[in-house]
C-alpha positions as YAML, in Angstrom:
chain: A
units: angstrom
residues:
- id: 1
  name: UNK
  ca: [122.90, 175.57, 144.50]
- id: 2
  name: UNK
  ca: [122.95, 173.15, 147.41]
- id: 3
  name: UNK
  ca: [122.03, 169.53, 146.67]
- id: 4
  name: UNK
  ca: [118.60, 168.20, 147.80]
- id: 5
  name: UNK
  ca: [119.05, 164.84, 149.54]
- id: 6
  name: UNK
  ca: [115.30, 164.06, 149.00]
- id: 7
  name: UNK
  ca: [115.69, 164.26, 145.29]
- id: 8
  name: UNK
  ca: [118.96, 162.34, 145.03]
- id: 9
  name: UNK
  ca: [118.90, 158.98, 143.27]
- id: 10
  name: UNK
  ca: [121.57, 156.37, 142.37]
- id: 11
  name: UNK
  ca: [123.05, 155.79, 138.90]
- id: 12
  name: UNK
  ca: [125.32, 152.71, 138.55]
- id: 13
  name: UNK
  ca: [127.48, 151.09, 135.83]
- id: 14
  name: UNK
  ca: [130.34, 152.75, 133.90]
- id: 15
  name: UNK
  ca: [128.16, 153.90, 130.93]
- id: 16
  name: UNK
  ca: [125.55, 155.68, 133.02]
- id: 17
  name: UNK
  ca: [127.95, 157.44, 135.43]
- id: 18
  name: UNK
  ca: [130.35, 158.39, 132.63]
- id: 19
  name: UNK
  ca: [127.73, 160.04, 130.63]
- id: 20
  name: UNK
  ca: [126.60, 161.98, 133.78]
- id: 21
  name: UNK
  ca: [130.19, 163.00, 134.37]
- id: 22
  name: UNK
  ca: [130.50, 164.31, 130.81]
- id: 23
  name: UNK
  ca: [127.10, 166.05, 130.57]
- id: 24
  name: UNK
  ca: [126.36, 167.29, 134.08]
- id: 25
  name: UNK
  ca: [129.27, 166.77, 136.53]
- id: 26
  name: UNK
  ca: [127.83, 169.36, 139.12]
- id: 27
  name: UNK
  ca: [124.73, 167.16, 139.48]
- id: 28
  name: UNK
  ca: [126.77, 164.39, 141.11]
- id: 29
  name: UNK
  ca: [126.76, 164.52, 144.93]
- id: 30
  name: UNK
  ca: [129.34, 161.74, 145.39]
- id: 31
  name: UNK
  ca: [130.82, 158.75, 143.65]
- id: 32
  name: UNK
  ca: [131.18, 155.44, 145.31]
- id: 33
  name: UNK
  ca: [133.52, 152.89, 143.84]
- id: 34
  name: UNK
  ca: [134.96, 149.40, 144.50]
- id: 35
  name: UNK
  ca: [138.12, 150.11, 146.40]
- id: 36
  name: UNK
  ca: [139.75, 146.84, 145.01]
- id: 37
  name: UNK
  ca: [139.34, 147.78, 141.34]
- id: 38
  name: UNK
  ca: [142.21, 149.62, 139.81]
- id: 39
  name: UNK
  ca: [142.00, 148.69, 136.11]
- id: 40
  name: UNK
  ca: [142.35, 151.23, 133.32]
- id: 41
  name: UNK
  ca: [138.67, 151.86, 133.04]
- id: 42
  name: UNK
  ca: [138.45, 152.64, 136.73]
- id: 43
  name: UNK
  ca: [141.55, 154.84, 136.70]
- id: 44
  name: UNK
  ca: [140.01, 156.85, 133.77]
- id: 45
  name: UNK
  ca: [136.80, 157.27, 135.62]
- id: 46
  name: UNK
  ca: [138.56, 158.43, 138.81]
- id: 47
  name: UNK
  ca: [140.63, 160.95, 136.82]
- id: 48
  name: UNK
  ca: [137.40, 162.40, 135.41]
- id: 49
  name: UNK
  ca: [135.92, 162.57, 138.91]
- id: 50
  name: UNK
  ca: [139.07, 164.35, 140.28]
- id: 51
  name: UNK
  ca: [138.93, 166.89, 137.40]
- id: 52
  name: UNK
  ca: [135.33, 167.56, 138.41]
- id: 53
  name: UNK
  ca: [136.28, 167.91, 142.09]
- id: 54
  name: UNK
  ca: [133.95, 165.06, 143.23]
- id: 55
  name: UNK
  ca: [133.86, 163.30, 146.51]
- id: 56
  name: UNK
  ca: [134.84, 159.62, 146.02]
- id: 57
  name: UNK
  ca: [134.09, 157.05, 148.56]
- id: 58
  name: UNK
  ca: [135.64, 153.57, 148.48]
- id: 59
  name: UNK
  ca: [133.39, 150.67, 149.45]
- id: 60
  name: UNK
  ca: [133.58, 146.87, 149.19]
- id: 61
  name: UNK
  ca: [131.48, 144.88, 146.87]
- id: 62
  name: UNK
  ca: [129.03, 143.77, 149.41]
- id: 63
  name: UNK
  ca: [128.21, 147.42, 150.38]
- id: 64
  name: UNK
  ca: [127.81, 148.41, 146.77]
- id: 65
  name: UNK
  ca: [125.55, 145.38, 146.10]
- id: 66
  name: UNK
  ca: [123.35, 146.36, 149.13]
- id: 67
  name: UNK
  ca: [123.03, 150.02, 147.86]
- id: 68
  name: UNK
  ca: [121.45, 149.17, 144.48]
- id: 69
  name: UNK
  ca: [120.16, 145.61, 145.13]
- id: 70
  name: UNK
  ca: [122.20, 144.07, 142.36]
- id: 71
  name: UNK
  ca: [125.77, 143.00, 141.67]
- id: 72
  name: UNK
  ca: [125.77, 144.46, 138.14]
- id: 73
  name: UNK
  ca: [126.99, 147.88, 139.18]
- id: 74
  name: UNK
  ca: [130.52, 147.15, 137.83]
- id: 75
  name: UNK
  ca: [131.96, 148.77, 141.02]
- id: 76
  name: UNK
  ca: [130.68, 152.23, 140.20]
- id: 77
  name: UNK
  ca: [127.69, 154.02, 141.81]
- id: 78
  name: UNK
  ca: [126.97, 157.73, 141.82]
- id: 79
  name: UNK
  ca: [124.50, 159.60, 144.01]
- id: 80
  name: UNK
  ca: [122.97, 162.29, 141.70]
- id: 81
  name: UNK
  ca: [120.51, 165.09, 141.54]
- id: 82
  name: UNK
  ca: [117.94, 165.31, 138.79]
- id: 83
  name: UNK
  ca: [119.11, 167.04, 135.69]
- id: 84
  name: UNK
  ca: [116.85, 169.79, 134.35]
- id: 85
  name: UNK
  ca: [114.65, 168.50, 131.57]
- id: 86
  name: UNK
  ca: [111.85, 170.42, 129.58]
- id: 87
  name: UNK
  ca: [108.97, 170.91, 132.01]
- id: 88
  name: UNK
  ca: [106.37, 169.70, 129.49]
- id: 89
  name: UNK
  ca: [105.99, 168.03, 126.11]
- id: 90
  name: UNK
  ca: [104.69, 171.39, 124.83]
- id: 91
  name: UNK
  ca: [107.86, 173.20, 125.93]
- id: 92
  name: UNK
  ca: [110.00, 170.58, 124.27]
- id: 93
  name: UNK
  ca: [108.11, 170.68, 120.92]
- id: 94
  name: UNK
  ca: [108.11, 174.43, 120.88]
- id: 95
  name: UNK
  ca: [111.93, 174.38, 120.94]
- id: 96
  name: UNK
  ca: [112.40, 171.58, 118.38]
- id: 97
  name: UNK
  ca: [114.08, 172.64, 115.09]
- id: 98
  name: UNK
  ca: [112.91, 170.68, 112.20]
- id: 99
  name: UNK
  ca: [110.39, 167.85, 112.13]
- id: 100
  name: UNK
  ca: [109.88, 166.27, 115.51]
- id: 101
  name: UNK
  ca: [110.50, 162.48, 115.94]
- id: 102
  name: UNK
  ca: [108.80, 160.96, 118.98]
- id: 103
  name: UNK
  ca: [108.67, 157.40, 120.37]
- id: 104
  name: UNK
  ca: [105.50, 156.39, 122.13]
- id: 105
  name: UNK
  ca: [105.38, 153.21, 124.29]
- id: 106
  name: UNK
  ca: [102.02, 151.92, 125.22]
- id: 107
  name: UNK
  ca: [102.08, 149.33, 128.04]
- id: 108
  name: UNK
  ca: [105.88, 148.85, 128.34]
- id: 109
  name: UNK
  ca: [106.33, 147.92, 132.09]
- id: 110
  name: UNK
  ca: [109.61, 146.13, 132.02]
- id: 111
  name: UNK
  ca: [112.57, 148.45, 133.10]
- id: 112
  name: UNK
  ca: [115.14, 146.57, 130.88]
- id: 113
  name: UNK
  ca: [112.85, 147.19, 127.83]
- id: 114
  name: UNK
  ca: [112.36, 150.91, 128.73]
- id: 115
  name: UNK
  ca: [116.13, 151.30, 129.20]
- id: 116
  name: UNK
  ca: [116.86, 149.77, 125.89]
- id: 117
  name: UNK
  ca: [114.13, 151.91, 124.22]
- id: 118
  name: UNK
  ca: [115.68, 155.09, 125.68]
- id: 119
  name: UNK
  ca: [119.15, 154.06, 124.48]
- id: 120
  name: UNK
  ca: [118.02, 153.48, 120.93]
- id: 121
  name: UNK
  ca: [115.97, 156.73, 120.99]
- id: 122
  name: UNK
  ca: [119.11, 158.61, 121.86]
- id: 123
  name: UNK
  ca: [121.14, 156.91, 119.12]
- id: 124
  name: UNK
  ca: [118.47, 157.62, 116.50]
- id: 125
  name: UNK
  ca: [117.95, 161.26, 117.60]
- id: 126
  name: UNK
  ca: [114.43, 160.95, 118.84]
- id: 127
  name: UNK
  ca: [113.37, 164.19, 120.57]
- id: 128
  name: UNK
  ca: [111.42, 162.47, 123.38]
- id: 129
  name: UNK
  ca: [109.76, 159.20, 124.58]
- id: 130
  name: UNK
  ca: [106.22, 159.23, 125.85]
- id: 131
  name: UNK
  ca: [104.26, 156.70, 127.95]
- id: 132
  name: UNK
  ca: [100.95, 156.60, 129.90]
- id: 133
  name: UNK
  ca: [101.33, 156.93, 133.66]
- id: 134
  name: UNK
  ca: [99.15, 153.94, 134.36]
- id: 135
  name: UNK
  ca: [100.67, 151.45, 131.99]
- id: 136
  name: UNK
  ca: [104.32, 152.13, 132.11]
- id: 137
  name: UNK
  ca: [107.49, 151.93, 134.21]
- id: 138
  name: UNK
  ca: [109.18, 155.09, 135.46]
- id: 139
  name: UNK
  ca: [112.91, 155.89, 135.43]
- id: 140
  name: UNK
  ca: [114.71, 153.86, 138.15]
- id: 141
  name: UNK
  ca: [118.22, 152.58, 138.69]
- id: 142
  name: UNK
  ca: [117.65, 149.57, 136.45]
- id: 143
  name: UNK
  ca: [116.32, 151.75, 133.60]
- id: 144
  name: UNK
  ca: [119.23, 154.08, 133.92]
- id: 145
  name: UNK
  ca: [121.82, 151.24, 133.85]
- id: 146
  name: UNK
  ca: [120.31, 149.62, 130.78]
- id: 147
  name: UNK
  ca: [119.96, 152.93, 129.02]
- id: 148
  name: UNK
  ca: [123.74, 153.60, 129.45]
- id: 149
  name: UNK
  ca: [123.32, 157.25, 129.91]
- id: 150
  name: UNK
  ca: [120.33, 157.77, 127.61]
- id: 151
  name: UNK
  ca: [117.95, 158.21, 130.62]
- id: 152
  name: UNK
  ca: [119.98, 161.51, 131.25]
- id: 153
  name: UNK
  ca: [119.66, 162.72, 127.60]
- id: 154
  name: UNK
  ca: [116.25, 161.70, 126.23]
- id: 155
  name: UNK
  ca: [113.25, 163.40, 127.84]
- id: 156
  name: UNK
  ca: [110.76, 160.86, 129.04]
- id: 157
  name: UNK
  ca: [107.17, 162.09, 129.57]
- id: 158
  name: UNK
  ca: [104.55, 160.01, 131.47]
- id: 159
  name: UNK
  ca: [101.19, 161.39, 130.50]
- id: 160
  name: UNK
  ca: [97.77, 160.96, 132.25]
- id: 161
  name: UNK
  ca: [95.84, 160.24, 129.05]
- id: 162
  name: UNK
  ca: [97.82, 158.92, 126.13]
- id: 163
  name: UNK
  ca: [94.96, 159.08, 123.56]
- id: 164
  name: UNK
  ca: [94.47, 162.72, 124.48]
- id: 165
  name: UNK
  ca: [98.24, 163.43, 124.13]
- id: 166
  name: UNK
  ca: [98.26, 161.80, 120.73]
- id: 167
  name: UNK
  ca: [95.36, 163.94, 119.66]
- id: 168
  name: UNK
  ca: [97.27, 167.02, 120.96]
- id: 169
  name: UNK
  ca: [100.18, 165.94, 118.74]
- id: 170
  name: UNK
  ca: [97.90, 165.72, 115.76]
- id: 171
  name: UNK
  ca: [96.92, 169.36, 116.34]
- id: 172
  name: UNK
  ca: [100.60, 170.13, 115.86]
- id: 173
  name: UNK
  ca: [100.61, 168.23, 112.55]
- id: 174
  name: UNK
  ca: [102.52, 165.32, 113.92]
- id: 175
  name: UNK
  ca: [101.63, 162.12, 112.15]
- id: 176
  name: UNK
  ca: [100.75, 159.27, 114.49]
- id: 177
  name: UNK
  ca: [102.17, 155.93, 113.21]
- id: 178
  name: UNK
  ca: [101.25, 152.73, 115.04]
- id: 179
  name: UNK
  ca: [102.92, 149.34, 114.58]
- id: 180
  name: UNK
  ca: [100.77, 146.31, 114.23]
- id: 181
  name: UNK
  ca: [101.44, 142.87, 112.79]
- id: 182
  name: UNK
  ca: [98.26, 142.94, 110.77]
- id: 183
  name: UNK
  ca: [98.67, 146.39, 109.23]
- id: 184
  name: UNK
  ca: [98.11, 146.53, 105.42]
- id: 185
  name: UNK
  ca: [101.33, 148.49, 104.73]
- id: 186
  name: UNK
  ca: [104.91, 147.98, 105.94]
- id: 187
  name: UNK
  ca: [107.08, 150.50, 107.84]
- id: 188
  name: UNK
  ca: [109.17, 151.01, 104.59]
- id: 189
  name: UNK
  ca: [106.19, 152.35, 102.81]
- id: 190
  name: UNK
  ca: [105.49, 155.01, 105.33]
- id: 191
  name: UNK
  ca: [106.71, 158.70, 105.00]
- id: 192
  name: UNK
  ca: [108.68, 159.38, 108.16]
- id: 193
  name: UNK
  ca: [110.36, 162.52, 106.90]
- id: 194
  name: UNK
  ca: [107.45, 164.53, 108.11]
- id: 195
  name: UNK
  ca: [106.84, 165.15, 111.79]
- id: 196
  name: UNK
  ca: [106.09, 161.80, 113.23]
- id: 197
  name: UNK
  ca: [105.26, 159.91, 116.43]
- id: 198
  name: UNK
  ca: [106.01, 156.18, 116.31]
- id: 199
  name: UNK
  ca: [103.69, 154.16, 118.61]
- id: 200
  name: UNK
  ca: [104.70, 150.63, 119.85]
- id: 201
  name: UNK
  ca: [102.84, 148.45, 122.22]
- id: 202
  name: UNK
  ca: [104.26, 145.87, 124.71]
- id: 203
  name: UNK
  ca: [105.41, 142.52, 123.26]
- id: 204
  name: UNK
  ca: [102.45, 140.19, 123.31]
- id: 205
  name: UNK
  ca: [99.31, 142.40, 123.88]
- id: 206
  name: UNK
  ca: [100.55, 145.26, 121.66]
- id: 207
  name: UNK
  ca: [98.83, 148.59, 121.76]
- id: 208
  name: UNK
  ca: [95.55, 149.12, 123.49]
- id: 209
  name: UNK
  ca: [92.44, 149.46, 121.34]
- id: 210
  name: UNK
  ca: [91.93, 153.16, 122.06]
- id: 211
  name: UNK
  ca: [95.61, 153.94, 121.23]
- id: 212
  name: UNK
  ca: [95.31, 151.91, 118.04]
- id: 213
  name: UNK
  ca: [92.16, 153.84, 116.96]
- id: 214
  name: UNK
  ca: [93.90, 157.14, 117.64]
- id: 215
  name: UNK
  ca: [96.75, 156.43, 115.25]
- id: 216
  name: UNK
  ca: [96.63, 158.02, 111.70]
- id: 217
  name: UNK
  ca: [98.25, 155.03, 110.17]
- id: 218
  name: UNK
  ca: [99.26, 151.44, 111.05]
- id: 219
  name: UNK
  ca: [102.28, 149.73, 109.63]
- id: 220
  name: UNK
  ca: [103.94, 146.48, 110.15]
- id: 221
  name: UNK
  ca: [107.61, 145.33, 110.43]
- id: 222
  name: UNK
  ca: [108.19, 142.59, 107.81]
- id: 223
  name: UNK
  ca: [109.04, 139.26, 109.43]
- id: 224
  name: UNK
  ca: [110.62, 136.60, 107.25]
- id: 225
  name: UNK
  ca: [111.51, 133.95, 109.81]
- id: 226
  name: UNK
  ca: [109.64, 131.74, 112.24]
- id: 227
  name: UNK
  ca: [109.51, 134.37, 114.96]
- id: 228
  name: UNK
  ca: [106.19, 136.19, 115.01]
- id: 229
  name: UNK
  ca: [107.33, 139.46, 116.55]
- id: 230
  name: UNK
  ca: [110.27, 141.54, 117.85]
- id: 231
  name: UNK
  ca: [110.99, 142.67, 121.39]
- id: 232
  name: UNK
  ca: [109.78, 146.20, 121.84]
- id: 233
  name: UNK
  ca: [113.18, 147.77, 122.10]
- id: 234
  name: UNK
  ca: [114.42, 146.05, 118.92]
- id: 235
  name: UNK
  ca: [111.15, 147.15, 117.15]
- id: 236
  name: UNK
  ca: [111.75, 150.70, 118.40]
- id: 237
  name: UNK
  ca: [115.32, 150.53, 116.84]
- id: 238
  name: UNK
  ca: [113.99, 149.41, 113.50]
- id: 239
  name: UNK
  ca: [111.38, 152.06, 113.30]
- id: 240
  name: UNK
  ca: [113.41, 155.03, 114.59]
- id: 241
  name: UNK
  ca: [116.39, 154.17, 112.30]
- id: 242
  name: UNK
  ca: [114.16, 153.90, 109.28]
- id: 243
  name: UNK
  ca: [112.91, 157.37, 110.09]
- id: 244
  name: UNK
  ca: [116.58, 158.51, 110.54]
- id: 245
  name: UNK
  ca: [117.54, 156.89, 107.14]
- id: 246
  name: UNK
  ca: [114.64, 158.62, 105.41]
- id: 247
  name: UNK
  ca: [115.55, 162.00, 106.95]
- id: 248
  name: UNK
  ca: [119.13, 161.67, 105.98]
- id: 249
  name: UNK
  ca: [118.40, 160.45, 102.55]
...
């Protein structure tokens, strides 16, 4: 199938590009690299690209910086086509084997936070990440870089009405667990072996009131030090890995 230039986007950084090379090499239109870099990591990447028959273009650092608007590309940029993802949340849930585990982010607008949340969701085996269209950041080059490849492996659904989506998850017997500093019970008292959607709000404002009211249960993450709260990506990791611990136990 010929590539579609209008749909192409840029991935940068070794992690993100290497994951795409491993999982969907045919979706890469071309690879752009720093022509002056020839260390072992670059040689390994170029060997993979050669095996995949990719077109490789050598550019200087200034040209690479201009392409992605940052110097944090590590000398590696790929122009890629979208990878096929489930068309809808319903399609994904219909195909899930075992109890679903979902991460819901309400009000997370920082691309670095979203990228880190996707990375931890991939590590913990979450089936998808869900966010509202009007209170969230979409997938962009910064998100993909921070996610270190997880933006390619974890489905990310941006929904029009988050409360309605949560109610639809309830109809599938998925337990909606919200996190709140003032919750009466802790995360570690919650049953996460059953189908569950973990809901986290942005650092500071937290979940919106309607989202909070829609949850089946509110839990807190115990805090023993002087800091009052965790960054949303760290909190996501704590919650998702507690679910993973319970399910493996």
